[in-house]
DORO-252964 format. One record per residue: residue in three letters; x, z, y of N, C-alpha, C in turn. Coordinates in steps of 0.05 Angstrom, whole numbers, padded with zeros to 5 digits, always signed. Example, Ala and Ser with C-alpha at 12.3 -4.5 7.8 and 13.67 -1.06 7.14 Angstrom:
ALA+00264+00156-00114+00246+00156-00090+00264+00156-00066 SER+00257+00142-00045+00273+00143-00021+00258+00157+00001 
//
This chain:
UNK+00523-01079+01082+00532-01101+01065+00536-01126+01082 UNK+00562-01135+01084+00567-01158+01101+00558-01184+01088 UNK+00556-01206+01103+00546-01231+01092+00561-01241+01068 UNK+00588-01238+01068+00603-01248+01045+00597-01232+01020 UNK+00592-01206+01023+00586-01190+01000+00558-01196+00989 UNK+00539-01201+01008+00512-01209+01000+00513-01235+00984 UNK+00528-01255+00994+00531-01281+00980+00543-01277+00953 UNK+00563-01259+00951+00576-01254+00925+00557-01242+00905 UNK+00541-01223+00915+00520-01210+00899+00501-01230+00888 UNK+00491-01248+00906+00472-01268+00898+00484-01288+00879 UNK+00510-01294+00882+00523-01312+00863+00524-01300+00836 UNK+00529-01274+00834+00529-01261+00808+00501-01263+00795 UNK+00480-01261+00811+00453-01264+00801+00445-01293+00795 UNK+00462-01311+00805+00457-01340+00800+00436-01352+00817 UNK+00434-01342+00842+00414-01353+00860+00425-01354+00889 UNK+00409-01365+00907+00417-01368+00935+00399-01350+00952 UNK+00406-01348+00978+00391-01332+00997+00362-01343+00998 UNK+00343-01325+00996+00315-01334+00998+00307-01338+01027 UNK+00285-01354+01030+00276-01359+01057+00261-01335+01069 UNK+00243-01323+01053+00228-01300+01062+00228-01278+01040 UNK+00226-01253+01047+00225-01231+01027+00197-01228+01015 UNK+00189-01246+00999+00162-01246+00987+00162-01233+00959 UNK+00138-01228+00949+00136-01217+00922+00148-01235+00901 UNK+00144-01261+00904+00155-01280+00884+00186-01279+00884 UNK+00198-01276+00907+00227-01274+00909+00236-01247+00896 UNK+00221-01226+00902+00228-01200+00889+00227-01202+00859 UNK+00206-01215+00848+00204-01218+00819+00228-01233+00808 UNK+00236-01254+00821+00259-01270+00812+00285-01254+00813 UNK+00290-01240+00835+00314-01224+00837+00315-01202+00817 UNK+00292-01189+00812+00289-01167+00793+00297-01176+00765 UNK+00285-01199+00757+00291-01209+00730+00320-01218+00727 UNK+00330-01232+00747+00358-01241+00746+00377-01217+00745 UNK+00371-01196+00759+00387-01172+00758+00389-01160+00730 UNK+00365-01158+00717+00364-01147+00690+00379-01164+00670 UNK+00380-01190+00675+00393-01209+00656+00423-01210+00660 UNK+00433-01204+00685+00461-01209+00690+00478-01184+00695 UNK+00465-01162+00704+00480-01138+00709+00473-01117+00688 UNK+00491-01111+00670+00484-01093+00647+00480-01064+00655 UNK+00462-01051+00641+00459-01022+00642+00480-01011+00624 UNK+00498-00995+00635+00520-00985+00619+00532-00961+00632 UNK+00543-00943+00615+00558-00920+00625+00580-00914+00605 UNK+00604-00922+00613+00627-00918+00595+00641-00893+00605 UNK+00638-00871+00590+00646-00845+00599+00675-00842+00605 UNK+00692-00854+00587+00720-00850+00590+00731-00861+00616 UNK+00720-00882+00626+00730-00895+00651+00712-00891+00674 UNK+00691-00876+00671+00672-00870+00693+00661-00896+00705 UNK+00656-00916+00689+00645-00941+00699+00616-00937+00706 UNK+00607-00951+00727+00579-00949+00736+00561-00966+00719 UNK+00535-00965+00727+00516-00983+00714+00491-00969+00705 UNK+00487-00943+00713+00460-00933+00707+00445-00931+00733 UNK+00422-00917+00733+00402-00921+00754+00413-00918+00783 UNK+00431-00898+00787+00440-00893+00814+00456-00917+00825 UNK+00473-00928+00809+00488-00951+00818+00472-00977+00819 UNK+00456-00982+00798+00441-01007+00796+00419-01008+00817 UNK+00402-00989+00818+00380-00989+00838+00391-00984+00866 UNK+00413-00968+00868+00424-00963+00894+00435-00989+00906 UNK+00450-01005+00890+00461-01030+00900+00438-01050+00905 UNK+00419-01051+00887+00396-01069+00890+00381-01063+00916 UNK+00378-01038+00923+00365-01030+00948+00380-01041+00972 UNK+00406-01039+00972+00422-01050+00994+00419-01080+00997 UNK+00419-01094+00974+00415-01123+00974+00388-01130+00985 UNK+00367-01117+00975+00340-01123+00984+00336-01119+01014 UNK+00347-01097+01024+00345-01092+01053+00360-01113+01069 UNK+00383-01122+01059+00397-01143+01073+00382-01169+01073 UNK+00364-01173+01054+00348-01198+01052+00322-01195+01066 UNK+00317-01172+01079+00293-01169+01095+00270-01154+01083 UNK+00274-01143+01059+00253-01127+01046+00253-01099+01058 UNK+00230-01086+01058+00228-01057+01063+00234-01043+01037 UNK+00251-01022+01038+00258-01008+01014+00260-00978+01019 UNK+00249-00963+01000+00253-00934+01000+00262-00925+00973 UNK+00282-00906+00973+00292-00895+00948+00273-00872+00939 UNK+00265-00873+00914+00246-00853+00903+00259-00838+00880 UNK+00255-00811+00880+00265-00795+00858+00245-00793+00836 UNK+00255-00792+00811+00238-00790+00788+00251-00771+00767 UNK+00234-00761+00749+00243-00745+00727+00233-00758+00701 UNK+00251-00765+00683+00243-00779+00659+00232-00760+00638 UNK+00214-00771+00622+00202-00756+00600+00220-00760+00575 UNK+00227-00737+00563+00244-00738+00539+00228-00730+00515 UNK+00241-00718+00496+00228-00710+00471+00206-00689+00477 UNK+00184-00693+00462+00161-00675+00464+00150-00674+00492 UNK+00154-00696+00507+00142-00698+00534+00155-00680+00555 UNK+00179-00670+00550+00192-00653+00569+00205-00669+00591 UNK+00202-00660+00616+00214-00674+00639+00243-00667+00642 UNK+00258-00687+00651+00287-00683+00656+00291-00667+00682 UNK+00316-00665+00689+00324-00649+00713+00315-00664+00738 UNK+00313-00649+00761+00307-00662+00786+00328-00684+00793 UNK+00319-00705+00806+00336-00728+00812+00348-00741+00787 UNK+00333-00739+00766+00341-00750+00740+00343-00780+00740 UNK+00327-00793+00758+00326-00822+00759+00320-00831+00787 UNK+00331-00854+00794+00326-00867+00820+00312-00893+00816 UNK+00289-00896+00830+00273-00921+00829+00268-00930+00858 UNK+00256-00953+00861+00253-00964+00888+00224-00971+00894 UNK+00214-00963+00918+00190-00975+00930+00199-00998+00947 UNK+00186-01021+00944+00194-01045+00959+00169-01057+00972 UNK+00171-01061+00998+00150-01075+01013+00158-01103+01019 UNK+00140-01122+01014+00146-01151+01018+00131-01162+01042 UNK+00141-01185+01051+00130-01198+01075+00102-01207+01072 UNK+00093-01211+01047+00065-01219+01042+00047-01196+01036 UNK+00055-01172+01044+00038-01148+01043+00037-01133+01017 UNK+00056-01138+00999+00056-01124+00973+00071-01098+00974 UNK+00063-01080+00957+00077-01054+00953+00084-01052+00924 UNK+00110-01050+00918+00120-01054+00891+00138-01031+00882 UNK+00138-01025+00856+00157-01007+00844+00177-01024+00830 UNK+00201-01025+00840+00223-01041+00828+00242-01022+00814 UNK+00251-01030+00791+00269-01012+00775+00287-01029+00757 UNK+00312-01034+00765+00331-01049+00749+00351-01030+00736 UNK+00345-01004+00736+00364-00985+00726+00354-00966+00705 UNK+00333-00974+00690+00321-00956+00670+00327-00965+00641 UNK+00342-00986+00638+00347-00996+00611+00323-01013+00603 UNK+00311-01008+00580+00288-01023+00570+00264-01014+00586 UNK+00254-01032+00603+00232-01025+00621+00218-01051+00628 UNK+00202-01051+00650+00188-01076+00658+00208-01097+00667 UNK+00202-01122+00661+00220-01144+00669+00216-01150+00699 UNK+00193-01144+00709+00188-01150+00737+00178-01125+00751 UNK+00176-01125+00778+00166-01102+00793+00137-01097+00786 UNK+00129-01072+00788+00101-01064+00783+00087-01059+00810 UNK+00062-01067+00811+00046-01062+00835+00040-01032+00836 UNK+00052-01018+00856+00052-00989+00856+00024-00978+00862 UNK+00007-00994+00875-00020-00984+00881-00041-00991+00860 UNK-00033-01007+00840-00052-01015+00819-00054-00993+00798 UNK-00079-00986+00790-00083-00964+00770-00092-00975+00743 UNK-00096-01001+00741-00103-01012+00715-00078-01021+00700 UNK-00082-01034+00677-00060-01043+00661-00045-01066+00675 UNK-00019-01066+00673-00002-01087+00683+00014-01098+00660 UNK+00007-01122+00651+00021-01133+00628+00047-01147+00636 UNK+00067-01141+00621+00095-01150+00627+00108-01156+00600 UNK+00128-01174+00600+00142-01179+00575+00154-01154+00562 UNK+00159-01133+00579+00170-01108+00569+00149-01089+00558 UNK+00123-01095+00560+00102-01078+00550+00078-01078+00569 UNK+00059-01061+00563+00035-01058+00580+00040-01032+00596 UNK+00042-01036+00623+00049-01013+00640+00024-01004+00656 UNK+00025-00979+00663+00005-00967+00681+00018-00948+00700 UNK+00009-00947+00724+00019-00928+00744-00005-00910+00751 UNK-00004-00884+00745-00026-00866+00749-00018-00843+00766 UNK-00038-00830+00778-00033-00805+00793-00027-00782+00774 UNK-00007-00766+00780-00001-00743+00763-00020-00720+00769 UNK-00031-00719+00794-00049-00697+00801-00078-00707+00801 UNK-00096-00689+00809-00124-00695+00808-00133-00713+00832 UNK-00118-00710+00855-00126-00725+00879-00110-00750+00882 UNK-00124-00772+00888-00110-00797+00893-00094-00795+00919 UNK-00072-00810+00920-00054-00809+00943-00050-00837+00954 UNK-00049-00840+00980-00042-00865+00993-00013-00872+00986 UNK-00008-00897+00977+00019-00904+00969+00035-00919+00990 UNK+00023-00921+01014+00038-00936+01035+00035-00921+01061 UNK+00057-00918+01076+00056-00906+01102+00078-00918+01119 UNK+00080-00911+01144+00101-00922+01161+00129-00917+01150 UNK+00144-00938+01146+00171-00935+01137+00174-00930+01107 UNK+00153-00932+01092+00155-00928+01063+00130-00916+01052 UNK+00131-00908+01026+00108-00897+01013+00101-00869+01023 UNK+00076-00862+01023+00067-00836+01033+00049-00823+01013 UNK+00044-00798+01016+00026-00784+00997+00040-00761+00984 UNK+00026-00740+00977+00039-00716+00966+00037-00716+00935 UNK+00020-00733+00924+00017-00733+00895+00039-00749+00881 UNK+00049-00739+00859+00068-00755+00843+00053-00776+00827 UNK+00068-00796+00819+00057-00817+00801+00071-00815+00774 UNK+00057-00824+00753+00068-00826+00727+00068-00855+00718 UNK+00091-00864+00709+00093-00892+00699+00093-00891+00669 UNK+00074-00906+00657+00071-00907+00628+00076-00935+00618 UNK+00088-00936+00594+00092-00962+00580+00079-00960+00553 UNK+00060-00977+00547+00046-00977+00522+00034-00949+00516 UNK+00025-00936+00537+00012-00910+00534+00030-00886+00534 UNK+00057-00891+00534+00076-00869+00533+00088-00864+00560 UNK+00086-00839+00571+00098-00834+00597+00128-00839+00597 UNK+00138-00854+00618+00166-00860+00620+00179-00841+00640 UNK+00167-00839+00664+00178-00820+00684+00157-00813+00704 UNK+00161-00790+00717+00144-00780+00738+00158-00785+00765 UNK+00144-00798+00783+00156-00809+00807+00146-00795+00832 UNK+00164-00785+00848+00157-00773+00874+00154-00796+00895 UNK+00135-00792+00913+00131-00813+00933+00146-00808+00959 UNK+00159-00786+00961+00174-00780+00986+00200-00796+00986 UNK+00205-00812+01007+00230-00827+01009+00254-00809+01010 UNK+00275-00817+00996+00300-00801+00994+00324-00817+01005 UNK+00345-00803+01010+00371-00815+01017+00388-00816+00991 UNK+00406-00836+00991+00422-00839+00967+00438-00813+00960 UNK+00447-00799+00981+00462-00775+00976+00446-00753+00962 UNK+00420-00754+00963+00403-00735+00949+00407-00736+00919 UNK+00416-00759+00909+00418-00762+00880+00445-00754+00869 UNK+00462-00742+00886+00488-00734+00875+00485-00713+00853 UNK+00466-00695+00856+00463-00674+00836+00455-00686+00809 UNK+00438-00706+00809+00430-00719+00785+00453-00734+00772 UNK+00468-00749+00788+00491-00764+00778+00512-00745+00767 UNK+00516-00723+00781+00536-00703+00771+00527-00691+00745 UNK+00501-00685+00742+00492-00673+00717+00495-00692+00694 UNK+00487-00717+00698+00489-00737+00677+00518-00743+00670 UNK+00536-00740+00689+00564-00745+00683+00579-00722+00671 UNK+00568-00698+00672+00584-00674+00663+00570-00657+00643 UNK+00543-00657+00642+00529-00639+00624+00530-00647+00595 UNK+00536-00629+00577+00535-00636+00548+00507-00642+00538 UNK+00486-00636+00555+00459-00642+00547+00451-00670+00555 UNK+00467-00684+00571+00461-00711+00579+00470-00731+00557 UNK+00452-00750+00550+00460-00769+00529+00481-00788+00539 UNK+00485-00790+00565+00506-00808+00575+00534-00797+00568 UNK+00536-00771+00565+00562-00760+00558+00567-00758+00528 UNK+00546-00765+00512+00549-00762+00483+00551-00789+00468 UNK+00546-00810+00483+00546-00836+00469+00553-00858+00489 UNK+00559-00882+00478+00565-00905+00495+00542-00925+00492 UNK+00534-00937+00514+00513-00957+00512+00517-00978+00533 UNK+00513-01003+00526+00514-01025+00545+00491-01044+00537 UNK+00473-01051+00556+00450-01065+00549+00440-01083+00572 UNK+00429-01106+00565+00417-01124+00586+00396-01141+00573 UNK+00378-01153+00590+00359-01172+00580+00373-01198+00574 UNK+00362-01214+00555+00372-01240+00550+00355-01261+00564 UNK+00364-01285+00566+00349-01306+00580+00323-01313+00566 UNK+00321-01306+00540+00297-01312+00525+00276-01290+00526 UNK+00283-01268+00540+00264-01246+00542+00269-01224+00522 UNK+00289-01226+00506+00296-01204+00488+00317-01186+00501 UNK+00331-01171+00484+00351-01153+00495+00375-01152+00476 UNK+00399-01149+00488+00423-01145+00473+00434-01118+00480 UNK+00441-01101+00460+00451-01074+00465+00475-01069+00447 UNK+00496-01058+00459+00519-01048+00444+00520-01018+00447 UNK+00514-01004+00425+00515-00975+00425+00538-00966+00408 UNK+00560-00958+00421+00584-00952+00405+00595-00978+00393 UNK+00594-00980+00367+00603-01004+00353+00579-01019+00340 UNK+00555-01010+00345+00532-01024+00334+00520-01043+00354 UNK+00519-01069+00347+00507-01090+00364+00479-01095+00354 UNK+00459-01092+00372+00431-01096+00366+00420-01118+00383 UNK+00408-01138+00369+00394-01160+00383+00364-01156+00379 UNK+00350-01153+00401+00321-01149+00400+00308-01174+00410 UNK+00291-01186+00393+00277-01211+00399+00254-01204+00419 UNK+00243-01225+00432+00221-01220+00451+00197-01207+00437 UNK+00193-01211+00411+00171-01199+00397+00176-01171+00388 UNK+00200-01160+00394+00208-01133+00387+00223-01130+00361 UNK+00226-01152+00346+00241-01151+00321+00270-01147+00326 UNK+00283-01129+00311+00311-01122+00317+00329-01130+00294 UNK+00353-01139+00301+00374-01145+00282+00399-01130+00291 UNK+00410-01114+00273+00433-01097+00281+00457-01103+00262 UNK+00480-01102+00274+00505-01106+00258+00526-01087+00268 UNK+00541-01075+00250+00562-01057+00257+00588-01073+00259 UNK+00601-01071+00282+00626-01084+00287+00649-01068+00275 UNK+00666-01081+00260+00687-01066+00245+00714-01064+00259 UNK+00719-01082+00278+00746-01083+00290+00744-01079+00320 UNK+00766-01070+00332+00767-01067+00361+00764-01095+00374 UNK+00776-01115+00362+00775-01142+00373+00746-01151+00376 UNK+00730-01145+00355+00701-01153+00356+00687-01139+00379 UNK+00692-01113+00382+00679-01098+00403+00686-01109+00431 UNK+00712-01113+00435+00721-01123+00461+00710-01151+00467 UNK+00707-01167+00446+00696-01194+00450+00667-01193+00458 UNK+00652-01174+00447+00624-01171+00454+00621-01162+00483 UNK+00638-01142+00491+00637-01134+00519+00643-01157+00538 UNK+00663-01173+00530+00672-01195+00547+00652-01219+00547 UNK+00644-01227+00524+00628-01252+00522+00598-01247+00527 UNK+00588-01224+00518+00560-01218+00521+00552-01203+00547 UNK+00572-01188+00558+00565-01172+00581+00583-01178+00606 UNK+00603-01194+00602+00621-01201+00624+00639-01178+00633 UNK+00645-01160+00614+00661-01136+00620+00688-01139+00605 UNK+00710-01143+00620+00736-01146+00607+00750-01119+00605 UNK+00755-01110+00581+00768-01084+00576+00794-01089+00561 UNK+00814-01071+00566+00839-01074+00552+00840-01057+00526 UNK+00819-01040+00523+00817-01025+00498+00788-01017+00495 UNK+00781-01009+00470+00753-01001+00464+00748-00974+00477 UNK+00727-00971+00492+00721-00945+00504+00712-00925+00483 UNK+00717-00899+00489+00709-00878+00471+00697-00855+00488 UNK+00679-00840+00475+00669-00816+00488+00690-00795+00487 UNK+00696-00782+00510+00716-00762+00511+00708-00737+00494 UNK+00727-00726+00480+00722-00702+00465+00717-00679+00484 UNK+00697-00663+00478+00691-00640+00496+00698-00614+00482 UNK+00709-00596+00497+00716-00569+00486+00691-00552+00486 UNK+00683-00543+00463+00659-00526+00461+00663-00500+00477 UNK+00687-00489+00476+00693-00464+00490+00690-00469+00520 UNK+00701-00491+00530+00699-00497+00559+00671-00502+00568 UNK+00655-00516+00550+00627-00521+00557+00612-00495+00560 UNK+00617-00477+00541+00603-00451+00541+00611-00435+00566 UNK+00635-00439+00575+00645-00425+00598+00635-00438+00625 UNK+00622-00462+00622+00612-00475+00645+00632-00493+00659 UNK+00654-00500+00646+00674-00517+00658+00666-00546+00655 UNK+00667-00561+00676+00659-00589+00676+00683-00606+00667 UNK+00678-00625+00650+00699-00643+00641+00698-00669+00655 
//
């Protein structure tokens, strides 16, 4: 990432180059990213904005600013506690100049507003909920080693007591996540291929989400207000004014051929 691109990235986040890669700087960048860069996947146009793009780009920015960063693979928990496919999610281990080890994640949608202390096993209170990072196995694992996190045990990240994802501590390369991105972009079992969603934090600590034509405003206390948009003009205005995404038409989920899906043909 060249200096001009770094400066442009920081301008989008509404901040300037930090002096040192400290934990406080990481917290500020993390929160600004969640407020300004929406989580979205518009299937018809293959637009980016889920974990691979968001955390992948954030990792490049953090490295350019002097942070230590490792890409970590995770599998999300779905219905009935079932784990998703391998490389289902990409999260970040970040090491700071003041000796911190953090789990940063700007690509999970509704999640923690700030980075989580990856070595802390107690409750971590955040505007997004009460989080805990626990060992998935019986034996505790060291979470820091030369060049990134170390240890053979997986970690489980919980929010308000509910498991969110199971995290591997082995550092990965971005190319390792191609299989996960391919699956989410092509499988009829992936929710990204069945619906449209665009979401970001608001400056007040709430969340704004456009799911198809339903606009949902979530207050900081969790209270939700939803309205169904009736016209294309309203939908396009929300994308433009609330998310900074200029579209020439309302996106739609592409129709899938059941016969082709059963035959294993990717759309």
